[in-house]
C-alpha positions as CSV (number, residue, x, y, z in Angstrom):
1,M,14.0,15.2,21.3
2,L,13.0,12.3,23.4
3,L,12.0,13.6,26.8
4,S,10.9,10.5,28.6
5,L,10.2,6.8,28.4
6,H,7.5,5.1,30.5
7,V,7.2,1.2,30.4
8,K,4.7,-1.0,32.3
9,N,4.4,-4.8,32.3
10,L,7.0,-5.3,29.5
11,A,9.1,-8.5,29.8
12,L,11.1,-8.1,33.0
13,I,10.0,-4.5,33.7
14,E,7.1,-4.1,36.0
15,E,6.9,-0.3,35.7
16,E,9.7,2.2,35.0
17,E,9.9,5.8,33.9
18,V,13.0,7.6,32.9
19,T,13.6,11.2,31.8
20,F,16.4,11.7,29.2
21,T,18.4,14.9,28.6
22,D,20.2,16.7,25.7
23,G,23.5,15.5,24.7
24,L,24.9,12.0,25.3
25,N,22.7,9.7,27.4
26,I,24.7,6.6,28.3
27,L,23.0,3.3,29.4
28,T,25.1,0.7,31.0
29,G,24.5,-2.5,33.1
30,E,25.6,-6.0,33.8
31,T,25.2,-8.6,31.0
32,G,21.6,-9.8,31.2
33,A,20.4,-6.9,33.1
34,G,17.9,-6.1,30.4
35,K,19.6,-3.3,28.4
36,S,18.0,-4.7,25.2
37,I,14.6,-4.4,26.7
38,I,15.0,-0.6,27.0
39,I,15.9,-0.1,23.4
40,G,13.3,-2.8,22.5
41,S,10.6,-0.8,24.3
42,I,11.4,2.3,22.3
43,N,11.2,0.2,19.1
44,L,7.9,-1.3,20.1
45,A,6.5,2.2,20.9
46,L,7.4,3.2,17.4
47,G,5.7,0.3,15.7
48,A,8.0,-2.7,15.8
49,R,6.3,-6.1,15.7
50,A,5.0,-7.1,19.1
51,D,4.9,-10.7,20.4
52,K,2.2,-11.5,23.0
53,N,5.0,-13.2,25.0
54,I,6.5,-9.8,25.6
55,I,3.8,-9.1,28.1
56,R,5.1,-9.6,31.7
57,T,4.0,-12.7,33.3
58,G,0.8,-12.3,35.2
59,A,-0.2,-9.0,33.4
60,D,-3.1,-8.5,31.0
61,Y,-1.2,-5.9,28.8
62,A,2.0,-4.1,28.3
63,L,2.2,-0.3,27.9
64,I,5.0,1.9,26.5
65,E,4.8,5.7,26.3
66,L,7.3,8.0,24.6
67,T,7.2,11.8,25.2
68,F,8.9,13.8,22.4
69,Q,9.4,17.5,21.8
70,A,9.2,18.5,18.1
71,D,12.6,19.9,17.0
72,H,11.9,20.8,13.4
73,P,9.1,22.5,11.5
74,R,8.8,19.6,9.1
75,Q,7.9,17.3,12.0
76,L,5.0,19.6,12.9
77,Q,3.9,19.8,9.3
78,K,3.9,16.0,8.9
79,L,1.8,15.6,12.0
80,E,-0.6,18.2,10.7
81,E,-0.9,16.3,7.5
82,F,-2.1,13.2,9.5
83,G,-4.5,15.4,11.5
84,L,-2.4,15.2,14.7
85,F,-1.7,18.2,16.8
86,P,1.0,18.4,19.6
87,E,0.3,19.7,23.1
88,E,1.7,22.9,24.5
89,D,5.4,23.5,23.7
90,N,5.2,21.0,20.8
91,I,4.9,18.0,23.1
92,I,4.1,14.7,21.2
93,L,2.9,11.8,23.3
94,I,3.1,8.3,21.7
95,K,1.5,5.4,23.4
96,R,1.2,1.8,22.6
97,R,-0.8,-0.7,24.6
98,I,0.0,-4.4,23.7
99,L,-2.8,-7.0,24.4
100,P,-2.4,-10.7,23.7
101,S,-4.4,-10.5,20.4
102,R,-3.8,-6.9,19.3
103,S,-2.2,-3.6,20.1
104,I,-3.7,-0.1,20.3
105,C,-1.6,2.9,19.2
106,S,-2.1,6.5,19.7
107,I,-0.3,9.8,18.9
108,C,-1.3,13.1,20.7
109,G,-4.4,11.3,22.0
110,E,-5.6,10.1,18.5
111,T,-5.8,6.4,17.8
112,V,-3.6,5.6,14.7
113,P,-2.7,2.6,12.6
114,L,0.7,0.9,13.0
115,R,1.8,2.1,9.5
116,Q,1.2,5.7,10.6
117,L,2.9,5.2,13.9
118,R,6.0,3.9,12.1
119,E,6.0,6.9,9.8
120,V,5.7,9.4,12.5
121,G,8.3,7.6,14.7
122,G,10.8,7.6,11.8
123,M,10.8,11.4,11.6
124,L,11.3,11.8,15.4
125,I,14.2,9.4,16.2
126,D,16.7,7.1,14.5
127,I,17.6,3.7,16.1
128,Y,20.9,2.1,15.0
129,G,21.8,-1.5,15.9
130,Q,23.4,-4.5,14.2
131,R,20.4,-4.9,11.9
132,E,20.8,-1.3,10.6
133,N,24.6,-2.0,10.1
134,Q,23.8,-5.0,8.0
135,R,21.4,-2.9,5.9
136,L,24.3,-0.6,5.0
137,L,25.8,-3.6,3.2
138,Q,22.9,-3.7,0.8
139,R,23.6,-1.9,-2.5
140,E,20.1,-0.4,-2.5
141,A,20.7,1.1,1.0
142,Q,24.0,2.5,-0.3
143,R,22.3,4.2,-3.2
144,R,19.6,5.7,-1.0
145,T,22.3,6.9,1.4
146,V,24.1,8.8,-1.5
147,D,20.8,10.2,-2.7
148,E,20.0,11.4,0.8
149,Y,23.4,13.1,0.9
150,G,22.7,14.8,-2.3
151,G,19.9,16.7,-0.7
152,S,17.2,18.6,-2.5
153,E,19.0,18.5,-5.8
154,T,19.1,14.8,-5.9
155,A,15.5,14.6,-4.5
156,S,14.2,16.8,-7.4
157,L,16.1,14.8,-10.0
158,L,14.8,11.5,-8.6
159,E,11.2,12.8,-8.9
160,E,11.9,13.9,-12.5
161,T,13.4,10.6,-13.3
162,S,10.6,8.6,-11.6
163,N,8.0,10.7,-13.6
164,A,9.9,10.2,-16.9
165,Y,10.2,6.4,-16.2
166,H,6.5,5.9,-15.5
167,R,5.6,7.9,-18.7
168,W,7.9,5.7,-20.7
169,K,6.8,2.5,-19.0
170,K,3.1,3.3,-19.7
171,L,3.9,3.7,-23.4
172,S,6.1,0.7,-23.4
173,D,3.4,-1.4,-21.8
174,E,0.9,-0.1,-24.4
175,W,3.3,-1.0,-27.2
176,D,3.7,-4.5,-26.0
177,R,0.1,-5.0,-25.3
178,D,-1.1,-3.8,-28.7
179,D,1.6,-5.6,-30.7
180,M,0.1,-7.9,-33.2
181,D,1.0,-10.0,-36.3
182,E,-0.2,-8.3,-39.5
183,S,-1.9,-11.5,-40.8
184,A,-3.7,-11.9,-37.4
185,R,-4.8,-8.3,-37.6
186,L,-6.3,-8.8,-41.1
187,R,-8.1,-12.0,-39.9
188,E,-9.5,-10.2,-36.9
189,L,-10.6,-7.3,-39.0
190,D,-12.4,-9.6,-41.6
191,L,-14.2,-11.5,-38.8
192,L,-15.3,-8.4,-37.0
193,T,-16.5,-6.7,-40.2
194,Y,-18.6,-9.8,-41.1
195,E,-20.1,-9.9,-37.7
196,A,-20.9,-6.1,-37.6
197,D,-22.5,-6.4,-41.1
198,E,-24.5,-9.4,-40.0
199,I,-25.9,-7.5,-37.0
200,E,-26.6,-4.3,-39.0
201,A,-28.3,-6.4,-41.8
202,A,-30.5,-8.1,-39.2
203,A,-32.0,-4.5,-38.3
204,L,-33.4,-5.8,-35.1
205,R,-36.0,-3.9,-33.1
206,E,-37.3,-4.3,-29.6
207,G,-40.4,-6.5,-29.2
208,E,-40.2,-7.9,-32.7
209,E,-39.5,-11.5,-31.7
210,E,-42.5,-11.6,-29.3
211,E,-44.8,-10.2,-32.0
212,L,-43.6,-12.7,-34.7
213,S,-43.8,-15.6,-32.2
214,R,-47.4,-14.9,-31.6
215,E,-48.2,-14.6,-35.3
216,Q,-46.3,-17.8,-36.0
217,K,-48.3,-19.6,-33.4
218,K,-51.6,-18.4,-34.9
219,L,-50.7,-19.4,-38.5
220,G,-49.3,-22.7,-37.4
221,S,-52.6,-23.5,-35.6
222,F,-54.9,-22.4,-38.5
223,R,-56.7,-25.7,-38.9
224,R,-57.5,-26.2,-35.2
225,I,-58.6,-22.6,-34.9
226,S,-60.9,-22.8,-38.0
227,E,-62.4,-26.1,-36.9
228,A,-63.1,-24.9,-33.4
229,A,-64.6,-21.6,-34.5
230,G,-66.9,-23.4,-37.1
231,N,-68.1,-25.9,-34.6
232,A,-68.9,-23.2,-32.1
233,Y,-70.8,-21.3,-34.6
234,G,-72.8,-24.3,-35.6
235,L,-73.8,-24.9,-31.9
236,T,-74.8,-21.3,-31.2
237,S,-76.4,-20.5,-34.6
238,E,-80.3,-20.1,-35.3
239,E,-80.5,-23.8,-36.1
240,S,-79.4,-24.8,-32.6
241,A,-78.9,-22.7,-29.5
242,A,-80.3,-19.5,-30.9
243,S,-83.5,-21.2,-32.1
244,M,-84.1,-22.9,-28.7
245,I,-83.5,-19.7,-26.7
246,G,-85.9,-17.8,-29.0
247,R,-88.6,-20.5,-28.4
248,A,-88.0,-20.3,-24.7
249,C,-88.4,-16.5,-24.8
250,R,-91.7,-16.8,-26.5
251,E,-93.0,-19.3,-24.0
252,I,-92.1,-17.2,-20.9
253,S,-93.4,-13.9,-22.6
254,S,-96.8,-15.6,-23.2
255,V,-97.5,-16.1,-19.5
256,S,-95.4,-13.2,-17.9
257,G,-98.6,-11.1,-17.6
258,I,-100.2,-13.7,-15.3
259,D,-97.3,-13.9,-12.8
260,E,-95.2,-10.8,-12.2
261,G,-92.4,-13.0,-11.0
262,L,-91.8,-14.2,-14.6
263,D,-91.3,-10.6,-15.9
264,S,-87.7,-10.6,-14.6
265,L,-86.9,-14.0,-15.9
266,A,-88.3,-13.0,-19.3
267,G,-86.1,-9.9,-19.3
268,Q,-83.0,-12.0,-18.5
269,L,-83.7,-14.5,-21.2
270,S,-84.3,-11.7,-23.7
271,D,-80.9,-10.3,-22.8
272,I,-79.3,-13.7,-23.4
273,D,-81.0,-14.0,-26.7
274,G,-79.6,-10.6,-27.7
275,L,-76.0,-11.4,-26.5
276,L,-76.0,-14.7,-28.3
277,S,-77.1,-12.9,-31.5
278,D,-74.2,-10.4,-31.1
279,F,-71.7,-13.3,-30.3
280,N,-72.8,-15.1,-33.4
281,R,-72.4,-12.1,-35.6
282,S,-68.8,-11.6,-34.3
283,L,-67.9,-15.2,-34.6
284,R,-69.2,-15.3,-38.2
285,D,-67.1,-12.2,-39.0
286,Y,-64.0,-13.9,-37.3
287,I,-64.5,-17.1,-39.4
288,E,-65.0,-15.1,-42.6
289,G,-61.7,-13.3,-41.9
290,L,-59.7,-16.4,-41.3
291,T,-57.1,-16.9,-44.0
292,F,-54.0,-19.1,-44.2
293,D,-50.9,-17.6,-45.9
294,P,-48.0,-20.3,-46.2
295,A,-45.7,-17.6,-47.6
296,R,-46.3,-15.4,-44.6
297,L,-45.6,-18.3,-42.2
298,A,-42.3,-19.1,-44.1
299,Q,-41.4,-15.4,-44.0
300,I,-42.0,-15.2,-40.2
301,E,-40.0,-18.4,-39.6
302,D,-37.0,-17.1,-41.7
303,R,-37.1,-13.8,-39.7
304,L,-37.3,-15.5,-36.4
305,D,-34.3,-17.7,-37.4
306,I,-32.3,-14.6,-38.1
307,I,-33.3,-13.0,-34.8
308,R,-32.5,-16.1,-32.7
309,R,-29.2,-16.7,-34.4
310,C,-28.1,-13.2,-33.6
311,M,-29.2,-13.7,-30.0
312,D,-27.3,-16.9,-29.8
313,K,-24.1,-15.3,-31.1
314,Y,-24.1,-11.7,-29.8
315,G,-26.4,-11.5,-26.8
316,G,-29.8,-12.5,-25.3
317,S,-31.5,-9.1,-26.0
318,V,-31.6,-6.5,-28.7
319,G,-29.8,-4.1,-26.3
320,E,-27.0,-6.6,-25.7
321,I,-26.7,-7.1,-29.5
322,Q,-26.5,-3.4,-30.1
323,K,-23.7,-3.2,-27.5
324,A,-21.9,-6.0,-29.3
325,L,-22.1,-4.1,-32.5
326,E,-20.7,-0.9,-30.9
327,E,-17.8,-2.9,-29.5
328,R,-17.0,-4.5,-32.9
329,R,-17.2,-1.1,-34.7
330,D,-14.8,0.3,-32.1
331,R,-12.4,-2.5,-32.5
332,I,-12.7,-2.2,-36.3
333,S,-11.8,1.5,-36.0
334,F,-8.8,0.5,-33.8
335,L,-7.6,-2.2,-36.2
336,E,-8.1,0.0,-39.3
337,A,-6.1,2.8,-37.7
338,Y,-3.5,0.4,-36.3
339,E,-0.6,1.2,-38.5
340,K,-1.1,5.1,-38.1
341,R,-1.5,4.8,-34.4
342,R,1.4,2.4,-34.1
343,A,3.6,4.9,-35.9
344,A,2.5,7.8,-33.6
345,L,3.1,5.5,-30.5
346,S,6.5,4.7,-31.7
347,E,7.3,8.3,-32.0
348,D,5.9,9.0,-28.5
349,L,7.9,5.9,-27.1
350,T,11.1,7.1,-28.7
351,A,10.6,10.6,-27.2
352,A,9.7,9.3,-23.8
353,R,12.8,7.0,-23.9
354,A,15.0,10.0,-24.8
355,D,13.5,12.0,-21.9
356,L,14.1,9.1,-19.6
357,E,17.7,8.7,-20.6
358,K,18.3,12.4,-20.3
359,A,16.8,12.4,-16.8
360,C,18.9,9.3,-15.8
361,S,22.1,10.9,-17.2
362,T,21.4,14.1,-15.2
363,L,20.8,12.1,-12.1
364,T,24.0,10.1,-12.6
365,K,26.0,13.3,-12.8
366,A,24.3,14.5,-9.6
367,R,25.0,11.2,-7.9
368,E,28.6,11.3,-9.0
369,K,29.0,14.8,-7.6
370,A,27.3,13.8,-4.3
371,A,29.3,10.6,-4.1
372,L,32.6,12.3,-4.5
373,S,31.8,14.9,-1.7
374,F,30.3,12.1,0.5
375,A,33.3,9.9,0.0
376,E,35.7,12.6,1.1
377,A,33.6,13.5,4.1
378,M,33.4,9.8,5.1
379,K,37.2,9.4,4.7
380,E,37.8,12.3,7.1
381,A,35.2,10.9,9.6
382,L,36.8,7.4,9.4
383,L,40.3,8.8,10.1
384,E,38.9,10.4,13.2
385,L,37.6,6.9,14.3
386,N,41.1,5.4,14.0
387,F,40.8,3.9,10.5
388,L,44.5,4.7,9.8
389,R,45.3,5.3,6.2
390,V,41.8,4.4,5.1
391,E,40.6,5.0,1.6
392,F,36.9,5.3,0.9
393,A,35.2,5.6,-2.5
394,I,31.7,5.4,-3.9
395,R,31.3,4.1,-7.5
396,V,28.2,5.2,-9.6
397,E,28.0,2.8,-12.5
398,P,25.2,3.4,-15.0
399,D,23.5,0.4,-16.6
400,R,22.0,2.2,-19.5
401,D,20.0,-0.8,-20.8
402,R,18.1,-1.0,-17.5
403,P,16.6,2.3,-16.4
404,G,14.1,2.3,-13.5
405,P,12.1,4.8,-11.5
406,E,15.4,5.6,-9.5
407,G,17.6,5.8,-12.6
408,W,20.0,3.3,-14.0
409,D,22.9,3.6,-11.6
410,H,24.5,0.8,-9.6
411,V,25.9,2.6,-6.5
412,S,28.4,0.9,-4.3
413,M,30.6,1.8,-1.4
414,H,34.2,0.6,-1.4
415,I,36.8,0.7,1.3
416,S,40.5,-0.1,1.9
417,M,41.5,-0.2,5.6
418,N,45.1,-1.1,5.1
419,P,47.9,0.5,3.0
420,G,48.5,-1.3,-0.2
421,E,45.1,-3.1,-0.3
422,P,42.8,-2.3,-3.2
423,L,39.4,-0.8,-2.6
424,R,36.8,-3.6,-2.2
425,P,33.1,-3.5,-1.8
426,L,32.0,-2.7,1.7
427,E,30.1,-5.9,2.2
428,Q,33.2,-8.0,1.4
429,I,35.6,-6.8,4.1
430,A,33.9,-4.9,6.9
431,S,33.5,-6.8,10.2
432,G,30.9,-6.0,12.8
433,G,33.0,-3.6,14.8
434,E,34.2,-1.9,11.7
435,L,30.6,-1.5,10.4
436,S,29.6,0.1,13.7
437,R,32.3,2.7,13.3
438,I,31.4,3.2,9.6
439,M,27.8,3.8,10.7
440,L,28.9,6.2,13.3
441,A,31.0,8.0,10.7
442,L,28.0,8.1,8.4
443,K,25.9,9.7,11.1
444,T,28.5,12.4,11.9
445,V,28.7,13.2,8.1
446,F,24.9,13.6,8.0
447,A,24.8,15.5,11.3
448,G,24.5,18.8,9.6
449,K,22.0,17.6,7.0
450,D,19.7,15.4,9.1
451,E,16.4,16.9,10.3
452,L,16.4,14.3,13.1
453,Y,17.7,15.5,16.4
454,S,17.5,12.1,18.4
455,F,19.5,9.0,17.8
456,V,19.7,5.7,19.6
457,F,22.9,3.6,19.2
458,D,22.9,0.0,20.3
459,E,26.1,-2.1,20.1
460,I,28.0,0.8,18.5
461,D,31.1,-0.5,20.4
462,T,31.0,-4.0,19.1
463,G,34.5,-5.4,18.5
464,I,36.5,-2.3,19.5
465,S,38.7,-1.4,22.5
466,G,41.7,0.8,23.6
467,Q,42.6,3.8,21.4
468,T,39.8,3.0,18.9
469,A,37.3,3.1,21.6
470,W,38.5,6.6,22.7
471,K,38.2,7.7,19.1
472,V,34.7,6.4,18.8
473,S,33.9,8.1,22.2
474,G,35.2,11.4,21.0
475,K,33.2,11.3,17.8
476,M,30.0,10.5,19.7
477,G,30.8,13.4,22.2
478,R,31.2,15.8,19.3
479,L,28.0,14.4,17.6
480,A,26.2,14.9,20.9
481,R,26.9,18.7,20.8
482,E,24.2,19.1,18.1
483,H,22.1,16.0,18.8
484,Q,20.5,13.9,21.5
485,I,22.1,10.5,21.6
486,L,21.0,7.4,23.6
487,C,23.8,4.9,23.7
488,I,24.0,1.4,25.3
489,T,27.6,0.5,25.9
490,H,29.9,-1.8,27.8
491,L,33.0,0.3,27.2
492,P,34.3,2.7,29.8
493,Q,35.8,5.0,27.2
494,I,32.3,5.7,25.7
495,A,30.6,5.8,29.0
496,A,33.0,8.4,30.2
497,M,31.8,10.8,27.5
498,Q,28.3,10.8,29.1
499,D,26.3,13.9,29.7
500,S,23.7,11.8,31.6
501,H,24.5,8.3,32.9
502,F,21.7,5.6,33.4
503,L,22.1,2.2,35.0
504,I,20.0,-0.8,33.9
505,E,20.0,-3.4,36.6
506,K,18.1,-6.6,37.3
507,K,16.9,-7.5,40.8
508,A,15.2,-10.5,42.3
509,E,12.1,-9.4,44.2
510,E,10.3,-12.1,46.3
511,D,9.0,-14.5,43.7
512,S,9.8,-12.5,40.6
513,T,12.7,-10.7,38.8
514,A,12.5,-7.1,37.5
515,T,14.6,-4.9,35.5
516,H,15.0,-1.2,36.6
517,I,16.6,1.9,35.1
518,R,17.7,5.0,37.0
519,R,19.8,8.0,36.5
520,L,23.1,7.9,38.3
521,S,24.6,10.7,40.4
522,P,28.2,11.7,39.5
523,E,29.5,9.6,42.4
524,E,27.3,6.5,41.3
525,S,28.5,7.2,37.7
526,D,32.1,7.0,38.9
527,R,31.5,3.6,40.6
528,E,29.8,2.2,37.4
529,L,32.7,3.4,35.3
530,A,35.1,1.7,37.7
531,R,33.1,-1.5,37.2
532,L,33.3,-1.2,33.5
533,L,37.1,-0.8,33.8
534,G,37.1,-4.3,35.2
535,A,37.8,-3.6,38.8
536,G,36.6,-6.6,40.7
537,E,36.6,-4.4,43.9
538,I,35.8,-0.8,43.6
539,T,38.8,0.7,45.2
540,P,39.9,4.3,45.7
541,A,42.4,3.8,42.8
542,A,39.7,2.4,40.5
543,L,37.4,5.4,41.4
544,E,40.3,7.8,40.6
545,N,40.9,6.1,37.3
546,A,37.2,6.5,36.5
547,R,37.3,10.2,37.4
548,E,40.4,10.7,35.3
549,M,38.6,9.1,32.3
550,K,35.7,11.5,32.8
551,Q,38.1,14.4,32.8
552,T,39.8,13.2,29.6
553,A,36.4,12.8,28.0
554,E,35.4,16.3,29.1
555,M,38.5,17.7,27.5
556,E,37.7,15.8,24.3
557,K,34.1,17.2,24.3
558,H,35.3,20.8,25.0
559,P,38.9,21.2,23.9
560,A,40.8,24.3,24.9
561,V,40.8,27.1,22.3
């Protein structure tokens, strides 16, 4: 139940707060007073798109607050799923602050995204206006309405159908994705087998390329290495550097006893002589071990060619090439088992299609059952709304070639509003006023099934008057016995049915204009009703007429047993 609405700095509203009651809350006012702003503020608080221009001129922000009291355990359960917990007595406070560049939303003191605000709002209150009426003309909306009427049985079958569809769709997509021409399969298999064999035959190992590259470089530079080593040996052998160092050692040693300072130098020179001798022996051994093997060089170059060709084709490292081999082997296995797997997939796909068709057929029967009951209830409700000799039917037409997650049915509502006229689709013949009454009939049919307690009707009285207006008024009064209703109207017949009456008025205040809303006393309500009756001057007779309308409405709401 919507307990209160608080609005600040929104359009023409400076700051207003109104407390609503059970039953039928009627909102009236002069044309242009701002009645749409009140409903618009509720919509904004529940997540409707906000324009920065909605902020009152001169203000930095707009604020809308709605206070609800949860009416159904599922509402509390849903809030708990979102991590939101009502205050004492299941009070739910929804707040939205609208700034020029963004808005801030909160539920029960917790900041929430717009998506969550809309979801929570949708389970607390329903708002009906011309837009919702137009949605009823859409076939998809008509199907959803029938499914909703079908209750838990239809909901369960919808879930089964959706699951069956997605299983079939997954297999169908796999069938299409893996479909291939036999000659193309064989060509791919031949190529992959050749490539896998080439990689395996290469028998690559980590570090092999680096090792062979070093050996190739050495063999390719054999002449330069041999010449350089020979020249070095010639310069450091006994006939050259070695003999000179030996003579220098003997000269220093012959006089080292005379000057102690030469002892150290003699030792150093002796060490150099020894090191040079060791170096010459090592260099001689190296030269003697040098050999040039043209066959080995050719072998290395062939091996490097194999390694580098594999790297060019399959990856820049042994690890990448190994991964490429595994991928090819997996694909080869896939292609080799293609026919067997294809046959198994075909069986699975056939079985899944059969399951889907069975689920769709069961859902069709449930819809036909719900549609028949729903159509009968709608006809009765429409008769009560002054649709004389109306006929209403719902057609459920399967399209077995095009199943979907919601089944394969085309659901359409058909109506005949005059004797002798055939049933035609709702969208072809219903006017704005008729649609409003049809929507009201729909809500009364759902009254016992709906978990929602609060409804807002905007423009429910479009295009009606006289006796039809009284019929609509009576229907709303009966609906208000079990639900809270907020209704904006310009018809006295509907306003007379009120349990609470609110006046929306616009006043000029100094340099600005403001919209106000207030609850009327019984006497004030009589005067407003007299105004709606078209009395230019509120005379005693007009007031008496207004009171008589209220008495008539009261008798309609509470008929004598």
